[in-house]
N, C-alpha and C positions, 0 to 999 in steps of 0.2 A: 444391338447391331442395327445400323441404318442401311436401308436398301432403296435403290431406285428400280422400279419395275416398269418395263415397257411391254404392255399386254395388248394382244390383238383383240379388238372389239369389232363385232359384226352383228348387225341386228337380225339378219336372216340370210338365206342362201342367195338372194338376189341383190343384197347390199354389197357395195364395193369393199367396205371394211377398212380398217387402218389401225395403227398403233396409238395407244394412249399411255401417257406416262404418269406414274403414281410414286409417291414417296412414303415409305413406312419407317417409323422410328421404333426403337426398343423391341426389335424382333428377337424372340427367344431362340437361342442357338439350338435348343433341344426340340424345337417344334418341327413337325414334318412340313414338307413343301405345301401340302394341301391345307394344313392348319394355318400356315402363313397366309394362304389365300382366303381362308375363313376370316382372319383378322382384317385383311384388306376389304372384304365384302361388308363386314360390320362397319368399317369406317365409311365406306361409300353409302351404305344405307342411312347411317347417322347424318350424312351430309345431304340426304335426299336424292342421291344418285342411283342409277341402275347398277346392281351388283354384277360382277363378272360371272357368266355362266360357264361352268366346267363340269366334266363328268367325274363321278366317283361312286363307289359302292362299298366294297368290303374294307378298304383301306388297310389290307393285310398282305398286299402283294400277290393275291391269288387270282382276282378276276380280270385284271388288265384294263379296267374301265378308265383309270386315271391317265388318260392320253394327253400328254403335253409335249411340245418340242421346246426344250429349255436351252437357251444359248446355242441353238442349231443342232442339238442332239436329242433324239427321241428318248423320253423319260429322264433326261438330264445327264450329268457328267459321270455318274457311277455306273460301272459295268454290271450287267445282269441284275438290275434293280428297277422296279416300277417307280413311278413318280410318287406314289403315296408312301414309299419306303425311303425316299430321299429326305434327308434332314438338313436343316439350315446351317448346321455346323460345318457343312462341306462348302459353304460360301464364306466370303470375307466381308468385314465391315466396310461399307462404302461401295460395294459391288453394284453394278448395273446388270439386271437379269432380264433377258428378252424371252417372252413366253408366247408361243404360237400354237395353233391347232395342227393336227395332222394335215399335210398338204398332198392331196391326191384327187383326181377327177372323180374316182369311184367313191370317195369319202366327202361328199358335199357338206359344207359348214351349215349347221342348223342355227347356231348362235354362238358368238364369241369363240370359246375353245371347244365347243361341242360339235362333233361331226356325226354324220349318219353312217354307221358301219354295218348296216343291214345287208350290204353286198356279201359280207362274210357269211351271214346266216343263209342266204340263198345258195351260196356255194356248198355249204355243208348239207343243206336240204337236197341239193341235186345229187349228192352221193347216195341217197337212199338209205336202206336199212341192211342189216345182216340177216341171214337165214338161220334161225335157231328154232328148236322145238320148245314149245311152251309147256308148262306143267311143272312137275317135280324137278328140283335142281339135279343136274347130272352129277355123277360121281366125279370127284376132282381129277382123277387120273384117267378118265375115259377119253379125253382129248389131250394127249401129251403135246407139249410145246417146248421146243428147245430153249434153254436158258438164254442163249444169245439173242434169239428172235423175240422172246418175251421182253427182254430188257430194251431192245431196240424199239419195240412197240410202245413201251412205257415212256421212253425218251420222246417219241413223237407225240404221244398223248399229252405230254406236259405243256404243249402249246396252249396258251390262254386266249389266243385270238385278239390280242390288244391292237394289232395293226402297226406296231412300231416298224416292222420290216418294210411295210409299204411306205410309211412316212419318210424313212431315211433313204430309200432307194431312188436313184436319179430317174428311174423309169416308172416309179410307183408300181413296181411288180409285187404280186401277191404269191409268188412261187413258193416261198418258204412256208407260209401259212398253209397253202393248199397241199404242198408236199407232206407236211406233218399230218394233216387230216386224212389224206389218202393212205399214207404209210402205216399209221397206227392200226388200221383195220386190215389192210392188205397183207401185213406181216403175220397175222394170226389165222389159224385154221377156220375160225368162224367167219372170217371175211373173204375167204377164197371164192365162194360161189359168185359173188357180185364183183369180184376184183376188177375185171376188165371194164364192166359198165361203170363202176365207180370212178376209175381213172379217167375214162372218156368224158363222162358227164361233168365232173368237177372242173376239169381243165377247160372244157367248152364254156361252162358257166362263168369261170374266171375271165375268159376272153370277152364274153358278152357284157360283163360288168364294167369293162373299160380299163382294167388294170394293164400296165405295160409289160413288156417282155423282160426276161431275166438276162443280164449280161455278166453274171457271176462276178460282181465286184466284191462280194462278201460283206457289204455294209449291213445287210439284214442280219446276218449271224452276229455281227459285232454289237448290235444294240438289243438283240433279243433277250428279254429278262429271264427266259427259261433255257437259254443256251441251246436252242434248236440248231442242229448241225446242217450245213450245206449238203452233206451227203444224202439227205432225204430228197433233195431236189433231183439228184442223179438217179435215185431209186424210182422216184415218180416218173421221170422222163423215160426210164426203161419200161415201167409198167404201161405207160401211155403208148409208147412205141409198139410194144407187143400187142396191146389191145387194138390199136389201129390196124396193124398188119393182119390180125385175125379177122377183123371186120371186113377188110378188103378182100381177103381170100373167100370169106363166106359170101360176100356179094358177087364175087366172080363165079362161084359155083352155082349160086342162085340164078345168075343170068344165063349160064350154060344149059340149065334144065328147062328154061322157059321156051 
């Protein structure tokens, strides 16, 4: 298989960057997209050129590190698939493939296809911890959880934080990611103590990081490799609204007693 690759090259966050075109011959149709990039980098190194910087780790579709926008779609043309699990058999001989990094103000480009996604880490850290007793493990049935709620929590916890939802959103919104991270703890009894604080802090941190607002286009759900549902955004908005109202009432009472 012969391919033409148009790859975004950018030396650092202050560089303007731009596309460079490469040609690869005899690409194995059974190779993964990242393996194809390994071949490209071997070629560039042999020619004395700088290899393309890109993120990867497990290459098993678990970590979400393999963040690329391929022909305008986050993670590529296959639904519910990370870039590392995309194989070249899904492209045709002679294709031109355009590869870019995540595009968002809150995800500044470090180099080429590598972006800084530490904003997600700060959002998660802002949510704090859950209150549990340490020591001997509790008896399994001491905290009963309804099956429906436990399954919803597991669905939310499946989010791998890859950032595809941000990359594809016209507003660069992180609502789907934040909603998943808020919901998977707020749905469980162990997360109830900090429920209000978690919703308030994580949403506020998301805004401080510079992510855009959600206008519910559904593009985030469409490209999410773990099929995180938009309904979690609704759930988080409700939790945030209730927490805000409680805070306003508490502030009102405090002012009255002063």
